[in-house]
Structure formats: structure tokens, C-alpha cells
N, C-alpha and C positions, 0 to 999 in steps of 0.2 A: 913888973907887968904893965903893959900899956893898956890904954883904953880899948884898942882894937882887939887885943888878946882876951880881955874880959868879955867883950861882946861875942867873940867867936866861941868862948867857953859856954856861953848861954845859948847862942843860936844853934850850934851843932847838935847838942842833945835835944833842943826843942824841935829841930827838923826831924830827928829820929823818932821822937814822940809823936809828932804830927803824922809822919809816914806810917807808924804803927797803928795809930788810930784810924787813919784812912783805910789801911789794909783790913783792919777788924770790921769796919763799917761795910766795906765792899763784900767781905766774907759773909757777914750777916745778911746782907741784901741778896747775895747769891743763894744762900740757904733758904731764905724766905721765898724767893722766886722758884727754886727747885721744888719746895714743898707745895707751892701753888700749882706748878705744872703737874706734879704727881697726883694731886687731888683732882685736877681736871681730867687727867688721863684715866683715873679710876672711875670717874663719873661717866666718861665717854665709853669706857669698856663695859660698864654696867648697862648703859643704854643700848649698846650694840648687842650684848648678850640677851637682854630682854626682847629686843626686836627679833633676833634669831629664834629664841625660844617661842615667841609669839607666832612666828611664821610656821615653825614645826607643829605647834599646837593647832593652829588653824588648818594646816594641811592634814593632820591626823583627824581633826573634827570633820573636815570635808570628806575625807575618805570614808569615815564611819557613816556619815550622812548619806553618801552615795550608795554604800552597801545596803543601808537600811531602805533606801528608796527602791533599789532593785528587788529586795525581798518583798516589799509591798506590792510592786508591780507584778511580780511573779504570782503572789497570792491572789491578786485581783484577776489576773489572766486565768488562773486555775479555777477561780470561782465562776468566771464567765463561761468557761468550758463546761463546768458541771451544770450550770443552768441551761446551756444549749443542749447538752446531752439529755437532761431531764425533760426539756421542752419538746424534744423530738419524739 
């Protein structure tokens, strides 16, 4: 065996090992990136849902407030009519 053959016997498995390590590193990086993206998507989804729910709650509260205001106005109008009838 020549010196070149011995070097090739060392270099070829070393290249395979380095290639495998690089592949494993890239795979771990991709998993970490994917986990981070999923976490950010979940946070964004929660913020959107909270905003939508808040809008619906505010809309329902405003509708209830509006109905309550109409009832109060109707009661005041009836009270004024009764006073006017009693005053006549």
C-alpha cells in the first residue's frame, strides 16, 4: 500500500463523517426553525382570535347598551306624556 492509498482510506470515511455531521446539524437547525415558526404562528393566531372575540364582545356590548338606551328614552317619553296629561 502506498502513502496515497493510506491517505485516501482516511480521507474518504472522514468526508462521509463530515457530510453526515453537516446533514445532522442542518436537520437540527431546520427543526429548531420550524418549531420557532410554529410558535410564532400560534401566538399570531391567539392574537387574531383575541381581537376577533374582542370585536364581537364589543359589538354585543354596544348593541345591549343601545337597546338599554332606547328603553330609557321610551320610559322618559312615557313619563313626560303622563306629566303633560296630569298637568292638563
